[in-house]
Short mmCIF file of the C-alpha atoms (twelve columns), coordinates in Angstrom:
data_MODEL
# 
_entry.id   MODEL 
# 
loop_
_atom_site.group_PDB 
_atom_site.id 
_atom_site.type_symbol 
_atom_site.label_atom_id 
_atom_site.label_alt_id 
_atom_site.label_comp_id 
_atom_site.label_asym_id 
_atom_site.label_seq_id 
_atom_site.Cartn_x 
_atom_site.Cartn_y 
_atom_site.Cartn_z 
_atom_site.pdbx_PDB_model_num 
ATOM 1   C CA . PHE A 1   0.000  0.000  0.000   1 
ATOM 2   C CA . THR A 2   2.762  2.449  0.956   1 
ATOM 3   C CA . THR A 3   4.598  1.932  -2.313  1 
ATOM 4   C CA . CYS A 4   1.421  2.523  -4.318  1 
ATOM 5   C CA . ALA A 5   0.689  5.711  -2.376  1 
ATOM 6   C CA . TYR A 6   4.263  6.883  -2.959  1 
ATOM 7   C CA . ILE A 7   4.090  6.277  -6.712  1 
ATOM 8   C CA . ILE A 8   0.616  7.782  -7.120  1 
ATOM 9   C CA . THR A 9   1.477  10.850 -5.013  1 
ATOM 10  C CA . GLY A 10  4.692  11.383 -6.969  1 
ATOM 11  C CA . PHE A 11  3.071  11.239 -10.370 1 
ATOM 12  C CA . ILE A 12  0.056  13.343 -9.348  1 
ATOM 13  C CA . SER A 13  2.473  15.942 -7.965  1 
ATOM 14  C CA . ILE A 14  4.245  16.106 -11.332 1 
ATOM 15  C CA . ILE A 15  0.960  16.907 -13.044 1 
ATOM 16  C CA . GLN A 16  -0.050 19.452 -10.401 1 
ATOM 17  C CA . LEU A 17  3.323  21.223 -10.566 1 
ATOM 18  C CA . ARG A 18  3.100  21.492 -14.341 1 
ATOM 19  C CA . SER A 19  -0.269 23.228 -14.089 1 
ATOM 20  C CA . MET A 20  0.964  25.927 -11.670 1 
ATOM 21  C CA . LYS A 21  2.077  29.435 -12.599 1 
ATOM 22  C CA . TYR A 22  5.523  29.066 -14.202 1 
ATOM 23  C CA . GLY A 23  4.812  25.338 -14.206 1 
ATOM 24  C CA . GLU A 24  7.017  24.748 -17.240 1 
ATOM 25  C CA . ILE A 25  10.030 25.954 -15.222 1 
ATOM 26  C CA . ILE A 26  9.028  24.327 -11.945 1 
ATOM 27  C CA . TYR A 27  8.357  21.105 -13.830 1 
ATOM 28  C CA . LEU A 28  11.906 21.104 -15.171 1 
ATOM 29  C CA . LEU A 29  13.394 21.794 -11.738 1 
ATOM 30  C CA . VAL A 30  11.986 18.583 -10.294 1 
ATOM 31  C CA . PHE A 31  13.822 16.612 -12.954 1 
ATOM 32  C CA . ILE A 32  16.984 18.691 -12.850 1 
ATOM 33  C CA . ALA A 33  17.346 18.527 -9.054  1 
ATOM 34  C CA . PRO A 34  17.767 14.751 -8.658  1 
ATOM 35  C CA . TRP A 35  19.865 14.405 -11.801 1 
ATOM 36  C CA . VAL A 36  22.239 17.224 -10.845 1 
ATOM 37  C CA . THR A 37  22.345 16.023 -7.245  1 
ATOM 38  C CA . ASP A 38  23.071 12.408 -8.223  1 
ATOM 39  C CA . THR A 39  25.640 13.333 -10.855 1 
ATOM 40  C CA . PHE A 40  27.623 15.776 -8.755  1 
ATOM 41  C CA . ALA A 41  27.297 13.691 -5.591  1 
ATOM 42  C CA . TYR A 42  28.904 10.863 -7.547  1 
ATOM 43  C CA . PHE A 43  31.774 12.971 -8.900  1 
ATOM 44  C CA . CYS A 44  32.385 14.879 -5.652  1 
ATOM 45  C CA . GLY A 45  32.268 11.614 -3.751  1 
ATOM 46  C CA . ARG A 46  34.775 10.029 -6.113  1 
ATOM 47  C CA . LEU A 47  37.102 13.040 -5.915  1 
ATOM 48  C CA . PHE A 48  36.785 14.068 -2.274  1 
ATOM 49  C CA . GLY A 49  34.858 11.287 -0.523  1 
ATOM 50  C CA . ARG A 50  36.452 10.072 2.685   1 
ATOM 51  C CA . HIS A 51  33.551 9.671  5.103   1 
ATOM 52  C CA . LYS A 52  30.758 7.192  4.444   1 
ATOM 53  C CA . LEU A 53  27.240 8.589  4.648   1 
ATOM 54  C CA . ILE A 54  25.237 5.500  5.689   1 
ATOM 55  C CA . PRO A 55  27.327 2.456  4.749   1 
ATOM 56  C CA . THR A 56  24.714 -0.102 5.810   1 
ATOM 57  C CA . VAL A 57  22.202 1.394  3.364   1 
ATOM 58  C CA . SER A 58  24.418 2.589  0.519   1 
ATOM 59  C CA . PRO A 59  28.084 1.667  1.000   1 
ATOM 60  C CA . LYS A 60  29.517 3.925  -1.716  1 
ATOM 61  C CA . LYS A 61  27.758 7.184  -0.791  1 
ATOM 62  C CA . THR A 62  29.880 9.706  1.099   1 
ATOM 63  C CA . ILE A 63  29.214 12.825 3.136   1 
ATOM 64  C CA . GLU A 64  31.446 14.818 0.792   1 
ATOM 65  C CA . GLY A 65  29.464 13.557 -2.208  1 
ATOM 66  C CA . SER A 66  26.221 14.514 -0.510  1 
ATOM 67  C CA . ILE A 67  27.484 18.033 0.169   1 
ATOM 68  C CA . GLY A 68  28.692 18.347 -3.429  1 
ATOM 69  C CA . GLY A 69  25.286 17.242 -4.699  1 
ATOM 70  C CA . VAL A 70  23.531 19.864 -2.561  1 
ATOM 71  C CA . PHE A 71  25.960 22.585 -3.613  1 
ATOM 72  C CA . PHE A 72  25.644 21.960 -7.351  1 
ATOM 73  C CA . CYS A 73  21.870 21.484 -7.210  1 
ATOM 74  C CA . THR A 74  21.552 24.828 -5.430  1 
ATOM 75  C CA . LEU A 75  23.886 26.456 -7.930  1 
ATOM 76  C CA . SER A 76  21.894 25.046 -10.852 1 
ATOM 77  C CA . PHE A 77  18.601 26.359 -9.394  1 
ATOM 78  C CA . VAL A 78  20.048 29.858 -9.006  1 
ATOM 79  C CA . LEU A 79  21.529 29.766 -12.521 1 
ATOM 80  C CA . ILE A 80  18.175 28.696 -13.938 1 
ATOM 81  C CA . GLY A 81  16.579 31.632 -12.102 1 
ATOM 82  C CA . VAL A 82  19.146 34.048 -13.523 1 
ATOM 83  C CA . VAL A 83  18.634 32.705 -17.045 1 
ATOM 84  C CA . THR A 84  14.832 32.815 -16.843 1 
ATOM 85  C CA . ASN A 85  14.954 36.360 -15.451 1 
ATOM 86  C CA . LYS A 86  17.231 37.509 -18.228 1 
ATOM 87  C CA . PHE A 87  15.818 35.703 -21.255 1 
ATOM 88  C CA . PHE A 88  12.196 34.960 -20.366 1 
ATOM 89  C CA . ASN A 89  11.285 38.194 -18.601 1 
ATOM 90  C CA . THR A 90  10.362 36.572 -15.279 1 
ATOM 91  C CA . GLN A 91  10.994 37.722 -11.746 1 
ATOM 92  C CA . ALA A 92  12.336 34.486 -10.287 1 
ATOM 93  C CA . ASN A 93  13.075 34.763 -6.578  1 
ATOM 94  C CA . LEU A 94  16.735 33.726 -6.432  1 
ATOM 95  C CA . ILE A 95  16.757 33.385 -2.637  1 
ATOM 96  C CA . PHE A 96  13.734 31.084 -2.779  1 
ATOM 97  C CA . LEU A 97  15.393 29.099 -5.555  1 
ATOM 98  C CA . ALA A 98  18.619 28.750 -3.550  1 
ATOM 99  C CA . VAL A 99  16.762 27.566 -0.445  1 
ATOM 100 C CA . SER A 100 14.630 25.268 -2.617  1 
ATOM 101 C CA . GLY A 101 17.780 23.853 -4.208  1 
ATOM 102 C CA . ILE A 102 19.134 22.899 -0.800  1 
ATOM 103 C CA . ILE A 103 15.863 21.391 0.419   1 
ATOM 104 C CA . VAL A 104 15.044 19.575 -2.793  1 
ATOM 105 C CA . SER A 105 18.556 18.153 -3.099  1 
ATOM 106 C CA . LEU A 106 18.341 16.779 0.439   1 
ATOM 107 C CA . VAL A 107 14.863 15.375 -0.253  1 
ATOM 108 C CA . SER A 108 16.207 13.768 -3.414  1 
ATOM 109 C CA . GLN A 109 18.994 12.085 -1.476  1 
ATOM 110 C CA . VAL A 110 16.607 10.917 1.245   1 
ATOM 111 C CA . GLY A 111 14.300 9.495  -1.431  1 
ATOM 112 C CA . ASP A 112 17.200 7.624  -2.971  1 
ATOM 113 C CA . LEU A 113 18.281 6.264  0.411   1 
ATOM 114 C CA . ILE A 114 14.738 5.154  1.289   1 
ATOM 115 C CA . MET A 115 14.539 3.238  -1.973  1 
ATOM 116 C CA . SER A 116 17.922 1.683  -1.168  1 
ATOM 117 C CA . VAL A 117 16.549 0.527  2.194   1 
ATOM 118 C CA . ILE A 118 13.563 -1.055 0.437   1 
ATOM 119 C CA . LYS A 119 15.804 -2.807 -2.081  1 
ATOM 120 C CA . ARG A 120 18.073 -4.104 0.708   1 
ATOM 121 C CA . HIS A 121 15.025 -5.341 2.611   1 
ATOM 122 C CA . TYR A 122 13.955 -7.407 -0.391  1 
ATOM 123 C CA . GLY A 123 17.495 -8.455 -1.276  1 
ATOM 124 C CA . ILE A 124 17.560 -6.884 -4.735  1 
ATOM 125 C CA . LYS A 125 20.106 -4.579 -6.311  1 
ATOM 126 C CA . ASP A 126 17.868 -2.927 -8.897  1 
ATOM 127 C CA . PHE A 127 14.141 -2.468 -9.411  1 
ATOM 128 C CA . GLY A 128 14.425 -3.745 -12.975 1 
ATOM 129 C CA . ASN A 129 16.750 -4.488 -15.856 1 
ATOM 130 C CA . LEU A 130 15.146 -2.515 -18.675 1 
ATOM 131 C CA . ILE A 131 18.033 -0.028 -18.639 1 
ATOM 132 C CA . PRO A 132 21.210 -2.095 -18.045 1 
ATOM 133 C CA . GLY A 133 23.596 -0.452 -15.600 1 
ATOM 134 C CA . HIS A 134 20.971 2.031  -14.400 1 
ATOM 135 C CA . GLY A 135 18.811 -0.156 -12.200 1 
ATOM 136 C CA . GLY A 136 15.577 0.055  -14.151 1 
ATOM 137 C CA . ILE A 137 12.966 2.736  -14.700 1 
ATOM 138 C CA . MET A 138 12.016 3.000  -11.027 1 
ATOM 139 C CA . ASP A 139 15.644 3.651  -10.072 1 
ATOM 140 C CA . ARG A 140 15.726 6.587  -12.481 1 
ATOM 141 C CA . PHE A 141 12.552 8.096  -11.037 1 
ATOM 142 C CA . ASP A 142 12.588 7.207  -7.322  1 
ATOM 143 C CA . SER A 143 14.157 10.515 -6.278  1 
ATOM 144 C CA . ILE A 144 12.064 12.495 -8.754  1 
ATOM 145 C CA . MET A 145 8.823  11.310 -7.178  1 
ATOM 146 C CA . PHE A 146 10.026 12.322 -3.704  1 
ATOM 147 C CA . VAL A 147 11.126 15.693 -5.076  1 
ATOM 148 C CA . CYS A 148 7.794  16.284 -6.847  1 
ATOM 149 C CA . ALA A 149 5.775  15.639 -3.719  1 
ATOM 150 C CA . ALA A 150 8.086  17.830 -1.595  1 
ATOM 151 C CA . PHE A 151 8.174  20.664 -4.135  1 
ATOM 152 C CA . TYR A 152 4.414  20.602 -4.504  1 
ATOM 153 C CA . ALA A 153 4.008  20.730 -0.724  1 
ATOM 154 C CA . VAL A 154 6.464  23.646 -0.404  1 
ATOM 155 C CA . PHE A 155 4.728  25.678 -3.109  1 
ATOM 156 C CA . ASN A 156 1.326  25.089 -1.553  1 
ATOM 157 C CA . ILE A 157 2.276  25.499 2.093   1 
ATOM 158 C CA . PHE A 158 4.148  28.750 1.542   1 
ATOM 159 C CA . GLU A 159 1.942  29.859 -1.349  1 
ATOM 160 C CA . VAL A 160 4.897  31.046 -3.375  1 
ATOM 161 C CA . SER A 161 5.823  30.979 -6.980  1 
ATOM 162 C CA . ILE A 162 9.277  31.297 -8.404  1 
# 
């Protein structure tokens, strides 16, 4: 039941975010955040990683990688705000985007770790083998669904728009 609620909530949140004011930008952010976070967490972890984050859940993830993922996600959100302000005549709130980048990156990492716990519980490495080396479709979207639900909640709780 919990997994179904998670998947349904995630996908409904994607649709709801897309229909909001500036939804086409917000919609992109929920995809960019986990991908930037994952990519830069990997590279920062490989370059600077010394301290394991939660080795029993995900043995290769490091604290330094996590910090790098948050930093670059936040940077990408601010850069997107600067670009949309300059070229698309918007008034993106750069402070809100920076804070959102931090929060959403952390949520993305938590979502990834929760899915890792579930996979460990069931003794599987990947949710599927449709995309070899990438863990299946669910592994590509597990963080995105967490991010969508969190982003949607933030926008509605604080009644803000970028």
